C-alpha positions in Angstrom: -0.3 0.1 0.1 1.2 3.7 -1.0 2.2 5.9 1.8 0.9 9.5 1.9 2.9 12.1 1.1 3.4 14.6 4.0 1.9 18.7 3.1 5.4 20.1 4.4 7.8 18.5 1.5 4.6 18.9 -1.1 4.7 22.8 0.0 8.3 22.7 -0.5 8.4 21.6 -3.9 5.4 24.1 -5.2 7.5 26.9 -3.7 10.3 25.2 -5.4 8.5 25.3 -8.9 7.0 29.0 -8.3 10.1 30.7 -8.3 12.0 28.5 -11.1 10.7 30.6 -13.8 11.8 33.8 -12.4 15.1 32.5 -12.0 14.9 30.9 -15.4 14.2 33.8 -16.6 16.5 36.2 -14.4 19.2 33.7 -16.3 18.3 34.0 -19.6 18.0 38.0 -19.4 21.9 37.9 -18.9 22.3 34.8 -21.9 23.7 36.8 -24.8 20.9 36.5 -28.1 22.7 34.1 -31.0 21.7 34.7 -34.0 20.1 31.9 -36.2 23.2 31.2 -38.2 25.2 31.2 -35.2 23.2 28.2 -33.8 22.9 26.5 -37.1 26.7 26.9 -36.9 27.2 25.0 -33.6 24.7 22.5 -34.5 27.0 21.7 -37.1 29.5 21.7 -35.0 28.5 19.7 -32.2 27.1 17.0 -34.5 31.0 16.9 -35.7 32.0 16.7 -32.0 29.8 13.8 -31.5 30.7 12.1 -33.9 34.5 12.3 -33.3 33.8 11.2 -30.4 32.2 8.0 -31.3 35.0 7.3 -34.1 37.1 4.2 -34.4 39.8 6.8 -37.1 40.2 9.5 -34.4 43.3 9.0 -31.5 42.5 8.5 -28.2 44.5 11.6 -27.0 42.2 13.5 -29.8 39.2 12.2 -28.0 40.3 12.4 -24.2 41.1 16.2 -25.4 38.0 17.1 -26.8 36.5 15.3 -23.8 38.0 17.2 -21.1 37.7 20.6 -23.0 33.8 20.5 -23.0 33.9 18.9 -19.5 35.7 22.3 -18.6 34.3 24.8 -21.1 31.1 25.5 -22.8 30.4 24.5 -26.0 29.9 27.9 -27.1 33.5 29.0 -26.5 34.4 25.7 -28.4 32.8 26.4 -31.6 33.5 30.2 -31.4 37.0 29.3 -31.3 36.9 26.7 -33.6 34.7 28.8 -36.1 37.6 31.6 -35.7 40.5 28.7 -36.5 39.1 27.7 -39.3 38.8 31.3 -40.8 42.3 32.3 -39.7 43.1 29.4 -42.0 41.1 29.7 -44.6 39.6 26.2 -43.7 36.5 24.9 -45.3 33.9 25.0 -42.0 31.4 22.2 -44.0 35.0 19.1 -43.7 34.7 17.3 -40.5 38.5 16.4 -40.8 39.4 20.2 -40.8 36.7 21.3 -38.2 37.7 17.9 -36.2 41.5 19.3 -36.1 40.7 22.8 -35.2 38.6 21.6 -32.6 41.3 20.0 -31.2 43.7 22.8 -31.3 41.4 25.0 -29.5 41.2 22.4 -27.2 44.9 22.4 -26.5 46.5 19.4 -28.8 49.0 19.8 -31.0 50.1 18.6 -34.7 52.2 16.4 -33.1 50.0 14.4 -30.2 47.6 13.0 -32.5 49.8 11.2 -34.4 52.4 10.0 -32.1 49.6 8.4 -29.9 47.5 6.7 -32.5 
């Protein structure tokens, strides 16, 4: 037989839910607004990022660096840095190999690191 919940935890849960929308909207007000193009670019970078972590063709040292990087940084920071690196190198932002290489560089992998530890 199920035991009835005490009114106090229900009241506290209700208060927490009532306060949550105000907190969320305050955080949303502080966040910079991204354009549709920025969101689309970040979504593309995230798909490539996830594919790289699951690929058997990406060296473990790169996968480890990518995972550590996303653990310690916002994806916005990683994606923006990746796009900046691709623009500076005049690389193709739609080529997954070049995107992963730029992400790895942004996350601290040096060119020799990946080749030496395959």
